[in-house]
N, C-alpha and C positions, 0 to 999 in steps of 0.2 A: 345859942342855936338849938331849936327843938330837935329832939330825937323821936324816932318811932321804933316800935317792936314789931316784928313779924310773928303772927300768931301761928299755931300749929296748921291752919288752914291757908298759910301764906297770905294773909290779909294784913293790911296796915291802916292805921287811922291817920288822916291827914290832919296835922294840928290846926287849931281854930284860927290862929293868926295867919296861917298860909291860905287856909280856905276863904277867909275874908278878904285878904289881899287880892286873891285871884277871882273872886266871885264865884266860886264853886258851890253848887246847890245839891242837895241829895238827889240821887238818881241820875245825875250829869255823867256823861261818858268822857273818859280820858284816854288819850292814845299813849302808849308806853314805848319809848325808845331806849335802846341800850347805846350808850355813848362812851366808849372807852370802858372803864371800870365802874360806870355809874347808871343809874336808871333815871330817866327824865319823863316826867308826866305833863302831857300838854292837853288842856281842855279842848274838846271838839266843839266847835262853833258852827251855827248853821250859817249858810251864805247871807241870809237876810240880816243877822246880827251883825256881820262884818261890814255891812254897807255903811261907807262914810268914815271908816276908821282911821283912814289916812288923810282925812280932812286937814288942811293947814300945813301939809307937808310941803317943804320947799322943792319944787320941781328943777330948780336950776342946780345941777351937778357938775362939777368939774370933770371932764372926761379926757382921756388920753385922745391924742390927735387921731390915732388909728381906730378910734371907736365912735367917731362922729358920722 
């Protein structure tokens, strides 16, 4: 598992394999969330980029009787 070091300016470099897997490009914005005792970085995507990303999702979901 790759590790990063926090610089004196509190900066980190995202490892290449993680950048490539997530499609992160230079200058791209990331949201930072604190979740318990860890930080999570989530790429901010424009609404136009998200169009159709759920295509092929099966809409038939088993629901509890009180949720129908």
